[in-house]
MINU-572260 format. One record per residue (C-alpha): residue number from 0; residue in one letter; x, y, z. Coordinates in steps of 0.02 Angstrom, whole numbers, padded with zeros to 5 digits. Layout:
N
+-----+------+--------+--------+--------+
: seq : type :      x :      y :      z :
+-----+------+--------+--------+--------+
: NUM :    A :      X :      Y :      Z :
...
+-----+------+--------+--------+--------+
END
This chain:
89
+-----+------+--------+--------+--------+
: seq : type :      x :      y :      z :
+-----+------+--------+--------+--------+
:   0 :    M : -00320 :  01661 : -00022 :
:   1 :    K : -00286 :  01621 : -00242 :
:   2 :    K : -00202 :  01492 : -00280 :
:   3 :    K : -00011 :  01460 : -00361 :
:   4 :    N : -00036 :  01454 : -00572 :
:   5 :    E : -00268 :  01516 : -00547 :
:   6 :    V : -00343 :  01532 : -00682 :
:   7 :    K : -00479 :  01703 : -00665 :
:   8 :    L : -00633 :  01629 : -00769 :
:   9 :    N : -00740 :  01744 : -00754 :
:  10 :    D : -00735 :  01939 : -00786 :
:  11 :    G : -00872 :  02003 : -00704 :
:  12 :    T : -00999 :  01933 : -00531 :
:  13 :    L : -01146 :  01825 : -00541 :
:  14 :    E : -01222 :  01963 : -00517 :
:  15 :    E : -01190 :  02080 : -00675 :
:  16 :    V : -01164 :  01908 : -00789 :
:  17 :    M : -01366 :  01874 : -00737 :
:  18 :    S : -01433 :  02034 : -00731 :
:  19 :    S : -01341 :  02066 : -00923 :
:  20 :    D : -01451 :  02107 : -01089 :
:  21 :    F : -01315 :  02012 : -01212 :
:  22 :    P : -01319 :  01800 : -01191 :
:  23 :    R : -01181 :  01764 : -01038 :
:  24 :    I : -01111 :  01632 : -00963 :
:  25 :    Y : -01037 :  01658 : -00785 :
:  26 :    I : -00908 :  01493 : -00764 :
:  27 :    H : -00907 :  01445 : -00589 :
:  28 :    S : -00771 :  01298 : -00629 :
:  29 :    M : -00701 :  01207 : -00729 :
:  30 :    K : -00603 :  01031 : -00680 :
:  31 :    D : -00485 :  00907 : -00794 :
:  32 :    Q : -00506 :  00731 : -00798 :
:  33 :    P : -00408 :  00596 : -00799 :
:  34 :    D : -00463 :  00555 : -01009 :
:  35 :    G : -00443 :  00722 : -01039 :
:  36 :    D : -00603 :  00800 : -01023 :
:  37 :    C : -00634 :  00955 : -00942 :
:  38 :    I : -00801 :  00950 : -00811 :
:  39 :    M : -00860 :  01149 : -00829 :
:  40 :    T : -01010 :  01223 : -00683 :
:  41 :    F : -01077 :  01366 : -00769 :
:  42 :    D : -01230 :  01496 : -00728 :
:  43 :    A : -01308 :  01534 : -00896 :
:  44 :    N : -01433 :  01707 : -00909 :
:  45 :    K : -01548 :  01734 : -00979 :
:  46 :    A : -01547 :  01809 : -01160 :
:  47 :    L : -01441 :  01658 : -01168 :
:  48 :    G : -01589 :  01555 : -01162 :
:  49 :    E : -01686 :  01661 : -01279 :
:  50 :    S : -01542 :  01635 : -01387 :
:  51 :    Y : -01532 :  01453 : -01382 :
:  52 :    K : -01713 :  01413 : -01401 :
:  53 :    K : -01703 :  01524 : -01556 :
:  54 :    A : -01550 :  01433 : -01636 :
:  55 :    K : -01625 :  01266 : -01578 :
:  56 :    G : -01807 :  01301 : -01602 :
:  57 :    R : -01842 :  01245 : -01444 :
:  58 :    K : -01981 :  01264 : -01330 :
:  59 :    R : -01890 :  01265 : -01159 :
:  60 :    V : -01678 :  01272 : -01113 :
:  61 :    T : -01614 :  01119 : -01037 :
:  62 :    K : -01462 :  01067 : -00953 :
:  63 :    K : -01381 :  00939 : -01058 :
:  64 :    G : -01455 :  01067 : -01250 :
:  65 :    M : -01378 :  01208 : -01151 :
:  66 :    G : -01227 :  01101 : -01107 :
:  67 :    N : -01213 :  01066 : -01283 :
:  68 :    Y : -01239 :  01218 : -01354 :
:  69 :    I : -01103 :  01301 : -01262 :
:  70 :    L : -01014 :  01184 : -01307 :
:  71 :    E : -01032 :  01214 : -01492 :
:  72 :    I : -01033 :  01404 : -01485 :
:  73 :    M : -00836 :  01378 : -01385 :
:  74 :    T : -00758 :  01256 : -01524 :
:  75 :    K : -00798 :  01365 : -01645 :
:  76 :    A : -00752 :  01513 : -01560 :
:  77 :    F : -00580 :  01418 : -01541 :
:  78 :    N : -00580 :  01324 : -01709 :
:  79 :    K : -00593 :  01504 : -01786 :
:  80 :    Y : -00449 :  01568 : -01674 :
:  81 :    D : -00327 :  01447 : -01717 :
:  82 :    Y : -00362 :  01472 : -01907 :
:  83 :    W : -00344 :  01666 : -01880 :
:  84 :    K : -00191 :  01606 : -01788 :
:  85 :    T : -00132 :  01535 : -01911 :
:  86 :    G : -00142 :  01661 : -02042 :
:  87 :    M : -00234 :  01546 : -02140 :
:  88 :    N : -00382 :  01683 : -02149 :
+-----+------+--------+--------+--------+
END
């Protein structure tokens, strides 16, 4: 049953995301925190792990490293969107 004001977090199923050759994440949940932060629970496919290792020069993927990498990518995307939206391009 869908809750009121529930937002769809993913375009595909977990299986589709995990089997994709394109770097993708599957978001399980996003929970707002009282201090304004947000906790996101996700799975990342192998292609995103390889992208992370190449971009950061790492041999292994860690939870903290992947979390920071995704945060970095999302922040850049949001900033680029805000820049484009305001007509400053």
